[in-house]
C-alpha positions as CSV (number, residue, x, y, z in Angstrom):
1,M,-9.1,-153.8,177.6
2,K,-12.1,-155.3,175.8
3,T,-11.9,-155.4,172.0
4,D,-14.8,-155.9,169.5
5,K,-14.8,-159.4,168.0
6,P,-14.6,-159.3,164.2
7,P,-17.8,-160.5,162.4
8,T,-18.0,-164.2,161.7
9,E,-17.4,-165.3,158.1
10,R,-20.5,-166.8,156.5
11,I,-20.3,-169.0,153.4
12,L,-23.5,-169.5,151.5
13,K,-24.1,-171.8,148.5
14,G,-26.2,-170.9,145.5
15,F,-26.3,-171.3,141.7
16,A,-23.2,-170.0,139.8
17,V,-25.0,-168.2,136.9
18,S,-22.4,-165.8,135.6
19,A,-18.6,-166.5,135.9
20,G,-16.2,-164.2,137.7
21,I,-15.3,-162.9,141.1
22,A,-16.9,-159.8,142.7
23,I,-15.4,-158.3,145.9
24,G,-16.8,-155.2,147.5
25,P,-19.2,-153.7,150.0
26,A,-22.7,-155.1,150.1
27,H,-25.8,-153.1,149.2
28,V,-28.8,-154.9,150.7
29,V,-31.9,-154.1,148.6
30,E,-34.7,-153.3,151.0
31,T,-38.2,-154.5,150.0
32,G,-40.0,-151.8,152.0
33,A,-40.0,-148.0,152.2
34,T,-42.0,-147.7,149.0
35,P,-44.1,-144.5,148.7
36,V,-47.8,-145.5,148.5
37,P,-50.1,-143.6,146.2
38,E,-53.7,-142.9,147.3
39,Y,-56.5,-142.0,145.0
40,A,-60.3,-142.5,144.6
41,V,-61.7,-145.3,142.5
42,T,-65.0,-144.8,140.7
43,E,-67.9,-147.2,141.3
44,A,-67.5,-148.7,137.8
45,D,-63.8,-149.5,138.5
46,V,-64.2,-151.1,141.9
47,E,-64.4,-154.6,140.6
48,A,-61.3,-154.1,138.4
49,E,-59.4,-152.8,141.5
50,R,-60.5,-155.8,143.5
51,A,-59.3,-158.0,140.7
52,R,-55.9,-156.2,140.7
53,F,-55.6,-156.8,144.4
54,A,-56.5,-160.4,144.0
55,E,-53.7,-160.8,141.4
56,A,-51.2,-159.2,143.8
57,V,-52.3,-161.6,146.6
58,A,-51.9,-164.6,144.3
59,K,-48.4,-163.4,143.3
60,A,-47.5,-163.0,147.0
61,R,-48.6,-166.6,147.7
62,R,-46.3,-167.8,144.9
63,Q,-43.4,-165.7,146.2
64,I,-43.8,-166.9,149.8
65,R,-44.0,-170.6,148.6
66,K,-40.8,-170.2,146.7
67,L,-39.1,-168.7,149.7
68,K,-40.4,-171.5,151.9
69,G,-39.0,-174.1,149.5
70,K,-35.7,-172.3,149.5
71,A,-35.7,-172.2,153.3
72,G,-35.7,-176.0,153.3
73,T,-32.0,-175.9,152.1
74,L,-30.9,-174.1,155.3
75,P,-29.5,-175.8,158.3
76,E,-32.2,-177.7,160.2
77,A,-32.8,-175.2,163.1
78,A,-32.7,-172.2,160.8
79,A,-35.0,-174.0,158.3
80,E,-37.6,-174.7,161.0
81,D,-37.6,-171.1,162.3
82,V,-37.8,-169.5,158.9
83,G,-40.4,-172.1,157.9
84,F,-42.7,-171.2,160.8
85,L,-42.4,-167.5,159.9
86,L,-43.2,-168.1,156.2
87,D,-46.1,-170.3,157.2
88,A,-47.5,-167.3,159.1
89,H,-46.9,-165.1,156.1
90,L,-48.6,-167.6,153.8
91,A,-51.7,-167.7,156.1
92,M,-51.9,-163.9,156.0
93,V,-52.2,-164.0,152.2
94,T,-54.6,-166.9,152.0
95,D,-57.7,-166.0,154.0
96,S,-57.0,-163.5,156.8
97,R,-58.3,-160.3,158.3
98,L,-55.8,-158.4,156.3
99,I,-57.0,-159.7,152.9
100,R,-60.7,-159.5,153.8
101,G,-60.2,-156.0,155.2
102,V,-58.4,-154.6,152.2
103,D,-61.0,-156.1,149.8
104,R,-63.8,-154.5,151.9
105,R,-62.0,-151.1,152.0
106,I,-61.6,-151.0,148.2
107,A,-65.4,-151.5,147.8
108,A,-66.6,-149.4,150.8
109,D,-64.2,-146.5,150.7
110,R,-63.6,-146.6,146.9
111,I,-59.9,-146.2,147.2
112,N,-57.0,-147.9,145.3
113,A,-55.7,-151.2,146.5
114,E,-52.3,-149.8,147.7
115,A,-53.9,-147.3,150.0
116,A,-56.4,-149.9,151.2
117,V,-53.5,-152.2,152.2
118,Q,-51.7,-149.4,154.1
119,A,-54.9,-148.4,155.9
120,E,-55.7,-152.0,156.9
121,I,-52.2,-152.5,158.2
122,A,-52.4,-149.4,160.3
123,S,-55.8,-150.6,161.7
124,I,-54.5,-154.1,162.6
125,A,-51.3,-152.7,164.2
126,Q,-53.4,-150.4,166.4
127,T,-55.6,-153.3,167.5
128,F,-52.7,-155.5,168.3
129,Q,-50.8,-152.8,170.3
130,A,-54.0,-152.0,172.3
131,M,-54.0,-155.7,173.6
132,D,-50.8,-155.0,175.6
133,D,-49.6,-158.5,174.7
134,P,-45.8,-158.6,173.8
135,Y,-46.3,-161.6,171.5
136,L,-49.1,-160.0,169.5
137,A,-47.2,-156.7,169.4
138,A,-44.3,-158.5,167.8
139,R,-46.6,-160.0,165.2
140,V,-47.3,-156.5,163.9
141,S,-43.9,-156.6,162.1
142,D,-45.0,-159.7,160.2
143,V,-48.2,-158.0,159.1
144,R,-46.3,-155.0,157.9
145,E,-43.9,-157.2,156.0
146,V,-46.7,-159.0,154.2
147,G,-48.4,-155.7,153.5
148,T,-45.2,-154.3,152.0
149,R,-45.0,-157.3,149.8
150,L,-48.5,-156.8,148.6
151,I,-47.9,-153.1,147.9
152,R,-44.8,-153.8,146.0
153,N,-46.6,-156.4,143.9
154,L,-49.3,-153.8,143.2
155,L,-46.9,-151.0,142.3
156,K,-44.6,-153.3,140.3
157,N,-41.8,-150.8,140.8
158,P,-38.3,-151.9,139.8
159,Y,-35.4,-150.9,142.1
160,R,-34.1,-147.5,140.9
161,A,-31.3,-146.6,143.4
162,F,-28.5,-148.5,141.7
163,S,-27.1,-145.5,139.8
164,D,-26.3,-143.8,143.2
165,L,-24.2,-146.6,144.6
166,P,-20.5,-146.3,145.1
167,E,-18.2,-148.0,142.5
168,G,-17.5,-151.6,143.2
169,T,-20.8,-152.3,145.1
170,V,-22.1,-155.8,145.3
171,I,-26.0,-156.1,145.2
172,L,-27.7,-158.5,147.6
173,A,-31.5,-159.0,147.2
174,E,-34.3,-161.3,147.7
175,E,-34.9,-161.3,144.0
176,L,-33.7,-159.3,141.0
177,T,-36.1,-159.2,138.0
178,P,-34.8,-158.8,134.5
179,A,-35.9,-155.2,134.6
180,D,-33.9,-154.7,137.8
181,T,-30.8,-156.3,136.3
182,A,-31.0,-154.1,133.2
183,L,-30.4,-151.1,135.5
184,L,-27.0,-152.5,136.7
185,D,-24.0,-150.6,135.3
186,P,-21.0,-153.0,135.2
187,R,-18.7,-149.9,135.6
188,R,-20.3,-149.3,139.0
189,I,-21.7,-152.6,140.2
190,A,-19.2,-155.4,140.8
191,G,-21.7,-158.3,140.9
192,F,-24.9,-159.5,142.6
193,A,-26.5,-162.3,144.5
194,S,-30.1,-163.1,145.3
195,V,-32.2,-165.6,147.4
196,L,-34.4,-166.5,144.4
197,G,-33.7,-167.4,140.8
198,G,-32.2,-170.1,138.7
199,A,-29.2,-170.4,136.3
200,Q,-31.3,-170.3,133.1
201,G,-33.7,-167.5,133.9
202,H,-33.6,-164.2,132.1
203,T,-31.9,-162.5,135.0
204,A,-29.1,-164.9,134.8
205,I,-28.8,-164.4,131.0
206,L,-28.6,-160.6,131.5
207,A,-25.9,-161.1,134.1
208,R,-23.8,-163.1,131.7
209,S,-24.5,-160.6,128.9
210,L,-23.3,-157.8,131.2
211,G,-20.3,-159.8,132.4
212,L,-21.4,-159.4,136.0
213,P,-20.4,-162.2,138.4
214,A,-23.7,-163.5,139.9
215,V,-25.0,-166.2,142.2
216,L,-28.7,-166.9,142.4
217,G,-30.9,-169.2,144.6
218,T,-28.8,-168.5,147.7
219,A,-30.7,-169.6,150.8
220,G,-30.3,-167.4,153.9
221,L,-28.5,-164.7,152.0
222,L,-30.1,-161.7,153.7
223,Q,-30.1,-163.0,157.3
224,G,-28.0,-160.8,159.5
225,V,-26.2,-159.0,156.6
226,Q,-26.1,-155.2,156.5
227,T,-25.3,-152.7,153.8
228,G,-21.6,-152.0,153.8
229,A,-20.5,-155.4,155.0
230,P,-17.6,-156.9,152.9
231,V,-18.8,-159.6,150.6
232,V,-17.4,-161.9,147.9
233,V,-19.6,-163.3,145.1
234,D,-18.0,-166.3,143.5
235,G,-19.8,-166.7,140.2
236,I,-17.7,-169.7,139.3
237,G,-18.1,-171.8,142.4
238,G,-21.6,-170.6,143.3
239,L,-20.6,-169.1,146.7
240,V,-21.4,-165.9,148.5
241,I,-19.1,-165.1,151.4
242,V,-20.2,-162.5,153.8
243,N,-17.5,-160.9,156.1
244,P,-14.6,-162.9,154.6
245,T,-11.6,-163.5,156.7
246,P,-8.3,-161.9,155.6
247,S,-7.1,-165.3,154.4
248,T,-10.3,-165.8,152.3
249,L,-10.1,-162.3,150.9
250,S,-6.5,-162.8,149.9
251,T,-7.3,-166.0,148.1
252,Y,-10.1,-164.4,146.1
253,V,-8.1,-161.3,145.2
254,E,-5.5,-163.7,143.7
255,R,-8.2,-165.6,141.8
256,Q,-9.7,-162.4,140.5
257,A,-6.3,-161.3,139.1
258,A,-5.8,-164.7,137.5
259,I,-9.3,-164.5,135.8
260,E,-8.4,-161.0,134.5
261,R,-5.1,-162.4,133.0
262,E,-7.0,-165.2,131.3
263,R,-9.5,-162.7,129.8
264,T,-6.7,-160.5,128.5
265,A,-5.2,-163.5,126.7
266,L,-8.6,-164.4,125.2
267,R,-9.2,-160.9,124.0
268,R,-6.2,-161.4,121.6
269,L,-8.4,-163.8,119.7
270,A,-10.9,-161.1,118.7
271,R,-9.3,-160.4,115.4
272,L,-8.4,-164.0,114.5
273,P,-10.8,-165.9,112.1
274,A,-13.4,-168.3,113.5
275,V,-12.0,-171.3,111.7
276,S,-11.5,-174.9,112.9
277,R,-8.3,-176.8,112.6
278,D,-9.7,-178.6,109.5
279,G,-10.8,-175.4,107.8
280,V,-14.5,-175.2,108.7
281,V,-15.6,-171.5,109.0
282,V,-18.2,-170.7,111.7
283,N,-20.1,-167.5,112.0
284,L,-19.8,-166.3,115.7
285,Q,-22.3,-163.6,116.5
286,A,-23.4,-161.7,119.6
287,N,-26.7,-161.7,121.6
288,L,-27.4,-158.2,122.7
289,E,-29.6,-157.3,125.7
290,L,-28.9,-153.6,125.7
291,P,-27.6,-151.0,123.2
292,R,-24.4,-150.4,125.2
293,E,-23.3,-153.9,124.5
294,V,-22.6,-153.0,120.8
295,V,-19.1,-151.8,121.7
296,A,-18.4,-155.1,123.5
297,A,-19.7,-157.1,120.6
298,V,-17.4,-155.4,118.1
299,E,-14.4,-155.4,120.4
300,N,-14.9,-159.2,121.0
301,G,-15.0,-159.9,117.3
302,A,-18.7,-160.6,116.7
303,Q,-19.5,-161.1,113.1
304,G,-23.0,-159.8,113.6
305,V,-25.9,-159.8,116.1
306,G,-27.6,-163.1,116.1
307,L,-30.2,-162.0,118.6
308,L,-31.1,-158.5,119.6
309,R,-33.6,-158.7,122.4
310,T,-35.8,-155.6,122.1
311,E,-37.5,-155.8,125.5
312,F,-35.1,-153.2,126.9
313,M,-37.1,-150.5,125.1
314,F,-40.2,-151.5,127.1
315,M,-38.6,-151.9,130.5
316,N,-38.7,-149.5,133.5
317,R,-41.2,-147.1,131.9
318,E,-45.0,-146.5,132.2
319,D,-45.6,-145.9,128.4
320,L,-44.9,-147.7,125.2
321,P,-42.1,-146.6,122.8
322,D,-43.4,-145.1,119.6
323,E,-42.2,-145.8,116.1
324,E,-39.7,-143.0,116.0
325,E,-38.1,-143.9,119.3
326,Q,-37.8,-147.6,118.2
327,Y,-36.4,-146.6,114.8
328,R,-33.7,-144.3,116.3
329,T,-32.6,-146.9,118.9
330,L,-32.4,-149.7,116.3
331,R,-30.7,-147.4,113.8
332,D,-28.0,-146.7,116.2
333,I,-27.4,-150.4,116.9
334,V,-27.3,-151.2,113.1
335,V,-24.9,-148.3,112.4
336,G,-22.8,-149.4,115.4
337,M,-22.4,-152.9,113.9
338,A,-20.9,-151.3,110.8
339,G,-22.3,-153.5,108.1
340,R,-22.6,-156.7,110.1
341,T,-26.1,-158.2,110.1
342,V,-28.3,-157.5,113.0
343,T,-31.1,-159.9,113.8
344,A,-33.8,-158.1,115.9
345,R,-36.4,-160.1,117.7
346,T,-39.9,-158.7,118.1
347,L,-41.2,-158.1,121.6
348,D,-41.0,-161.2,123.9
349,V,-42.8,-160.2,127.1
350,G,-44.8,-162.4,129.4
351,G,-43.7,-164.9,132.0
352,E,-40.9,-163.4,134.0
353,K,-40.3,-160.4,131.6
354,L,-43.1,-157.9,132.1
355,A,-43.4,-154.5,130.4
356,V,-45.0,-152.1,132.9
357,A,-47.0,-150.4,130.1
358,L,-48.7,-153.7,129.2
359,E,-49.6,-154.8,132.7
360,G,-53.2,-154.8,133.7
361,R,-54.5,-155.2,130.1
362,Y,-55.0,-158.9,130.5
363,P,-55.6,-161.1,133.6
364,E,-52.5,-162.7,135.1
365,P,-52.4,-166.3,133.8
366,A,-52.0,-169.2,136.2
367,N,-48.9,-170.2,134.3
368,P,-47.3,-167.2,132.6
369,A,-44.8,-169.3,130.7
370,L,-47.7,-171.0,128.8
371,G,-49.9,-167.9,128.5
372,L,-50.3,-164.8,126.4
373,R,-46.7,-163.9,125.6
374,A,-44.3,-163.3,122.8
375,I,-45.8,-163.6,119.3
376,R,-49.2,-164.4,120.8
377,L,-49.3,-161.1,122.6
378,S,-48.0,-159.2,119.6
379,L,-50.7,-160.7,117.3
380,R,-53.3,-159.8,119.9
381,E,-52.0,-156.2,119.9
382,P,-51.5,-155.6,116.2
383,R,-50.8,-151.9,116.6
384,L,-48.0,-152.7,119.0
385,L,-46.5,-155.2,116.5
386,E,-46.9,-152.9,113.5
387,T,-45.1,-150.1,115.3
388,Q,-42.2,-152.4,116.1
389,L,-42.1,-153.7,112.5
390,A,-42.1,-150.1,111.2
391,G,-39.1,-149.2,113.4
392,M,-37.2,-152.3,112.3
393,V,-37.9,-151.7,108.6
394,R,-36.7,-148.1,108.8
395,A,-33.6,-149.1,110.7
396,A,-32.9,-151.7,107.9
397,A,-32.3,-148.7,105.5
398,H,-29.0,-148.1,107.4
399,G,-27.6,-151.6,107.3
400,P,-28.5,-155.3,107.1
401,L,-31.3,-156.2,109.5
402,R,-33.4,-159.4,109.9
403,I,-36.6,-159.8,111.9
404,L,-37.0,-162.7,114.3
405,L,-40.3,-163.9,115.7
406,P,-40.4,-165.5,119.2
407,M,-42.4,-168.5,120.4
408,I,-43.7,-169.4,117.0
409,C,-45.8,-172.6,116.9
410,T,-47.5,-172.6,113.5
411,G,-46.9,-171.4,110.0
412,H,-50.1,-169.4,110.1
413,E,-48.5,-167.1,112.7
414,V,-45.6,-166.5,110.4
415,T,-47.9,-165.8,107.5
416,Q,-49.9,-163.3,109.6
417,V,-46.8,-161.4,110.5
418,R,-45.5,-161.5,106.9
419,Q,-48.8,-159.9,105.7
420,M,-48.5,-157.2,108.4
421,L,-44.8,-156.6,107.4
422,T,-45.8,-156.2,103.7
423,G,-48.5,-153.7,104.7
424,V,-46.1,-151.8,107.0
425,V,-43.6,-151.4,104.2
426,R,-46.3,-150.2,101.8
427,R,-47.5,-147.6,104.2
428,L,-43.9,-146.4,104.9
429,R,-43.2,-146.0,101.2
430,R,-46.5,-144.0,100.8
431,R,-45.3,-141.7,103.6
432,G,-42.0,-141.2,101.7
433,V,-40.0,-142.7,104.5
434,D,-36.6,-144.3,103.7
435,V,-36.9,-148.1,103.5
436,P,-34.5,-150.7,102.2
437,P,-35.1,-151.9,98.6
438,D,-35.8,-155.5,99.9
439,I,-38.1,-156.3,102.7
440,P,-36.1,-157.6,105.7
441,Q,-35.9,-161.4,106.0
442,L,-38.4,-163.0,108.5
443,G,-37.2,-165.8,110.7
444,V,-38.6,-167.8,113.6
445,M,-37.3,-168.9,116.9
446,I,-37.5,-172.6,117.4
447,E,-38.0,-172.7,121.2
448,V,-41.1,-174.9,121.8
449,P,-41.2,-178.6,121.0
450,G,-44.1,-178.1,118.6
451,A,-42.1,-175.8,116.5
452,A,-39.2,-178.2,116.3
453,L,-41.4,-181.1,115.3
454,A,-43.1,-178.9,112.7
455,A,-39.8,-177.5,111.5
456,D,-40.4,-178.8,107.9
457,A,-43.6,-176.9,107.6
458,L,-42.2,-173.7,109.3
459,A,-39.2,-173.8,106.9
460,R,-41.6,-173.3,104.0
461,V,-42.8,-169.9,105.3
462,S,-39.5,-168.8,107.0
463,D,-36.3,-167.2,105.7
464,F,-34.2,-168.6,108.6
465,F,-34.3,-170.4,111.9
466,A,-32.8,-169.5,115.3
467,I,-32.9,-172.2,117.9
468,G,-33.5,-170.9,121.4
469,T,-32.1,-173.7,123.5
470,N,-33.1,-172.0,126.8
471,D,-36.9,-172.2,126.3
472,L,-36.6,-175.3,124.2
473,T,-35.0,-177.2,127.1
474,Q,-37.5,-175.7,129.6
475,Y,-40.6,-176.6,127.6
476,T,-39.3,-180.1,126.6
477,L,-38.5,-181.1,130.2
478,A,-41.3,-179.2,131.9
479,I,-38.9,-177.3,134.1
480,D,-39.2,-173.6,135.0
481,R,-35.6,-172.5,134.3
482,S,-36.0,-169.5,136.7
483,D,-37.1,-171.7,139.7
484,E,-34.2,-172.5,141.9
485,Q,-36.0,-175.5,143.3
486,V,-35.9,-177.5,140.0
487,A,-33.1,-175.7,138.3
488,A,-30.7,-178.6,138.9
489,L,-33.0,-180.7,136.6
490,Y,-32.5,-178.3,133.7
491,D,-30.3,-180.2,131.2
492,P,-29.8,-179.2,127.6
493,L,-27.9,-182.5,127.0
494,H,-31.1,-184.5,127.6
495,P,-31.6,-186.7,124.5
496,A,-35.1,-185.3,123.9
497,V,-33.7,-181.7,123.6
498,L,-30.8,-182.9,121.4
499,R,-33.1,-184.7,119.0
500,L,-35.3,-181.6,118.6
501,I,-32.2,-179.6,117.8
502,Q,-31.1,-182.2,115.3
503,F,-34.6,-182.4,113.7
504,T,-34.7,-178.6,113.3
505,C,-31.3,-178.5,111.7
506,E,-32.1,-181.2,109.3
507,A,-35.3,-179.5,108.3
508,A,-33.4,-176.2,107.7
509,F,-30.8,-178.0,105.6
510,R,-33.5,-179.6,103.4
511,A,-35.2,-176.3,102.9
512,R,-31.8,-174.6,102.3
513,I,-32.4,-171.9,104.9
514,P,-29.8,-170.7,107.5
515,V,-30.1,-172.1,111.0
516,S,-28.3,-170.7,114.1
517,V,-28.3,-171.5,117.8
518,C,-28.7,-168.4,120.0
519,G,-29.5,-170.0,123.3
520,E,-27.1,-170.4,126.2
521,M,-25.7,-173.6,124.7
522,A,-24.1,-171.6,121.9
523,G,-22.0,-169.6,124.4
524,D,-20.7,-172.7,126.4
525,P,-17.4,-174.1,124.9
526,R,-18.4,-177.4,126.4
527,H,-21.2,-177.7,123.8
528,T,-19.4,-176.2,120.8
529,A,-18.2,-179.5,119.4
530,L,-21.7,-181.1,119.7
531,L,-23.5,-178.2,117.9
532,L,-20.9,-178.1,115.1
533,G,-21.1,-181.9,114.9
534,L,-24.9,-181.6,114.3
535,G,-24.2,-179.2,111.4
536,V,-24.7,-175.8,113.0
537,R,-22.4,-173.2,111.5
538,D,-23.8,-170.1,113.1
539,L,-23.6,-169.5,116.9
540,S,-24.8,-166.4,118.8
541,M,-23.9,-165.7,122.4
542,A,-23.2,-163.0,125.0
543,P,-20.3,-160.9,123.8
544,T,-18.2,-162.0,126.8
545,R,-18.4,-165.6,125.6
546,L,-17.2,-165.1,122.1
547,A,-13.5,-165.4,122.8
548,A,-13.8,-168.7,124.8
549,V,-16.0,-170.3,122.1
550,K,-13.6,-169.1,119.4
551,Q,-10.7,-170.6,121.3
552,R,-12.5,-174.0,121.5
553,L,-13.4,-173.8,117.8
554,R,-9.9,-173.0,116.6
555,G,-8.5,-176.0,118.4
556,M,-11.1,-178.5,117.1
557,D,-11.4,-180.9,114.2
558,V,-15.0,-180.5,113.0
559,Q,-15.0,-183.8,111.1
560,A,-14.1,-185.6,114.4
561,A,-16.9,-183.6,116.1
562,E,-19.4,-184.9,113.5
563,R,-18.3,-188.5,114.2
564,R,-18.7,-188.0,117.9
565,A,-22.1,-186.3,117.5
566,R,-23.4,-189.3,115.6
567,V,-22.4,-191.5,118.5
568,I,-24.0,-189.2,121.0
569,M,-27.3,-189.1,119.1
570,D,-27.5,-192.8,119.4
571,Q,-27.5,-192.5,123.2
572,S,-30.6,-192.4,125.5
573,D,-29.0,-191.6,128.8
574,P,-28.1,-187.9,129.6
575,G,-25.2,-189.0,131.8
576,R,-23.7,-191.1,129.0
577,I,-24.1,-188.2,126.6
578,A,-22.3,-185.9,129.0
579,T,-19.4,-188.4,129.4
580,L,-19.0,-188.8,125.7
581,L,-19.0,-185.1,125.1
582,D,-16.6,-184.3,127.9
583,D,-14.2,-187.1,126.8
584,F,-14.1,-185.6,123.3
585,N,-13.5,-182.2,124.7
586,G,-10.7,-183.5,127.0
587,A,-9.0,-185.3,124.1
588,A,-9.1,-182.3,121.7
């Protein structure tokens, strides 16, 4: 009697971006099946609609080029096949009948771009099928796939089906944006993996913050895998295993149990003081991405919130939150931290983090990381910033709150915001609204080389510094931290990055203002000794990283770390720096 052969185990390699092991049924995120709206466009709006379509086409080209680069890491035969397919897709979004036809329909029929794409796809499909050529008929699916990509880029819809998935599901997708990731509930989703993405992008940061095992940049992930297939995501080794054998599954179940035992042991450190062996006290704080993380921060022993990313209030919605909504949300976080200081950062959108309500106001820049984003956007939209400042000031009446400004480059930017903040407080008091007796402190993120090099000047107009090592490393080394093709070059131990951190710390010490590190370096026990050796006494990280860093701190002699840091800062080779640091960690 013939029996069905069990599916073959497939082991795929990617970037381990969030530690842990996830085991469960796969949910493959489909990029199609998106409802397409259709509406008339006035003659006056035709050019704007054509420009919107052109932006979607440019974005599709970037996406397909990234996929093509990722396909190069596949086995030779598969890489060639996928490469040919993606070349065809790239041609379709460069100068093709599809692109010209959509552009013509928008102008001639005065319809929105999404509807024009759908209509042009239908027309091309009908033409191909009428030719009675099997090869051309097969190419219709390629046209539809490209059309779906264009429509998705135009709609900019995040995935919204995650709340309906069975408990323990593992998400597999071509790409998960930060907005998509923010929708993942760790009580329901076991982990995720994607084809695109790097270890230091915001999606990876969110995964670590949520404690979700994740692997990004996984070539060939979606080929031949179906929803419901058993899958393992190894967020430690950077592996995704589809259809694991019983032996593989047993091994990972044991590893999963061992990890949980280790976490249980680390949780016992939550109530112990953050003090080194030689008596140096360090302030360990939490980075929060979402309000629900307040409980985890307190349970893991956070002494405050060193970085509250406020973008969550702007994600997955069509409108902008008003003052009252922002106040209530921030108030709940401040109250939840029960007297511990909360450092709230003003809106940092742009680049990979887009707020739907702000899209379309400005042309898409050629390089979003260097364009209109963060404080630049906030100062361009003063009403948006004033609304956020008002919500923060009102929340500060319920507990200690500081305000942090992202991507600052000049003291003038800080002065502008300080003047706005003073005006906001004056108006709130005139309205009879409860505000704190003292205006909240105003600090700056040091995350671009220019800010680090101008730290002495910035210290004169700032109340505190927070060093964002993620962007500081990215901008110093000219590496897109979310691009899996260059992610391996991202190195926070590069001497240029370390010297900028040292320069910033020394400027803060001279000005007698506090300085913290709130980037990913702060949450990595490997880097704890180096940061403390440079004089940092305030570290902020994902709540799930607090216990591991505290364990490293409590076993360390900070004076010895300072001596090792002096040796490290004399080095010019990143490999030598890494060796010196790892030797120190191994001997401690």
